[in-house]
C-alpha positions as CSV (number, residue, x, y, z in Angstrom):
1,M,5.4,-7.7,-2.6
2,V,7.0,-4.5,-3.9
3,N,7.1,-6.0,-7.4
4,L,3.4,-6.6,-7.2
5,I,2.3,-3.3,-5.6
6,E,4.7,-0.6,-6.9
7,P,3.7,-0.9,-10.6
8,I,0.1,-0.4,-9.8
9,V,0.7,2.6,-7.6
10,E,3.0,4.2,-10.2
11,G,0.6,3.3,-13.0
12,L,-2.1,5.4,-11.3
13,G,0.3,8.4,-11.2
14,Y,1.5,8.2,-7.6
15,E,4.8,7.4,-6.0
16,C,5.1,4.2,-4.0
17,V,7.4,5.5,-1.2
18,G,7.4,2.2,0.8
19,I,5.6,-0.9,1.9
20,D,5.5,-2.3,5.4
21,Y,3.9,-5.6,6.3
22,N,3.3,-6.5,9.9
23,P,2.2,-10.2,10.0
24,H,-0.1,-11.4,12.7
25,P,-2.3,-14.6,12.7
26,K,-5.5,-12.7,13.4
27,H,-4.9,-9.1,12.4
28,G,-1.9,-8.5,10.2
29,C,-1.4,-5.1,8.6
30,L,-0.1,-4.1,5.1
31,R,0.8,-0.4,5.0
32,I,1.5,1.3,1.7
33,Y,3.0,4.7,1.7
34,I,2.1,6.8,-1.3
35,D,2.8,10.4,-2.3
36,S,2.5,12.7,-5.3
37,E,3.6,16.2,-6.3
38,N,0.1,17.5,-5.6
39,G,-0.2,15.8,-2.2
40,I,-2.5,13.0,-1.3
41,L,-6.2,13.2,-0.6
42,V,-8.7,10.6,0.7
43,E,-9.9,10.2,-2.8
44,D,-6.4,9.2,-3.9
45,C,-6.1,6.6,-1.2
46,S,-9.5,5.2,-2.2
47,K,-8.5,5.0,-5.9
48,V,-5.2,3.2,-5.1
49,S,-6.9,1.0,-2.5
50,H,-9.5,-0.2,-5.0
51,Q,-6.8,-1.3,-7.5
52,I,-4.5,-2.8,-5.0
53,S,-7.3,-4.7,-3.2
54,G,-8.3,-6.3,-6.5
55,V,-4.8,-7.5,-7.3
56,L,-4.2,-8.8,-3.8
57,D,-7.5,-10.7,-3.9
58,V,-6.4,-12.4,-7.2
59,E,-2.7,-12.9,-6.4
60,D,-3.3,-13.7,-2.7
61,P,0.3,-13.1,-1.6
62,I,-0.6,-12.9,2.1
63,Q,-2.0,-15.8,4.0
64,G,-4.8,-15.1,6.5
65,N,-6.6,-11.8,7.3
66,Y,-4.9,-8.5,7.2
67,Q,-5.8,-4.8,7.2
68,L,-4.8,-2.6,4.2
69,E,-3.7,0.9,5.1
70,F,-2.5,3.8,3.0
71,L,-0.3,6.4,4.6
72,L,1.7,9.5,3.8
73,P,5.5,9.1,4.1
74,E,5.8,11.7,6.9
75,R,7.6,9.4,9.4
76,T,11.3,9.1,8.5
77,D,12.0,6.6,11.3
78,L,10.4,3.7,9.4
79,F,12.3,1.4,7.1
80,L,10.6,1.8,3.8
81,K,11.0,-0.5,0.8
């Protein structure tokens, strides 16, 4: 999953700090942690989301439904990447 997502995020000028996938049959969650030198705004998350969603729809690496979230890497207690 990292090999699929990281190049897209970095190609848009952001850092892909980590990816966390929490599978669940009805409501899985894919969290992508992004950052940049200038910080992250809602517009940045929207821009990355649009690109990532398109690739995930085509490549279909996750079976079933899931929620896509973008977060700032503020929590250091998570295992990232």
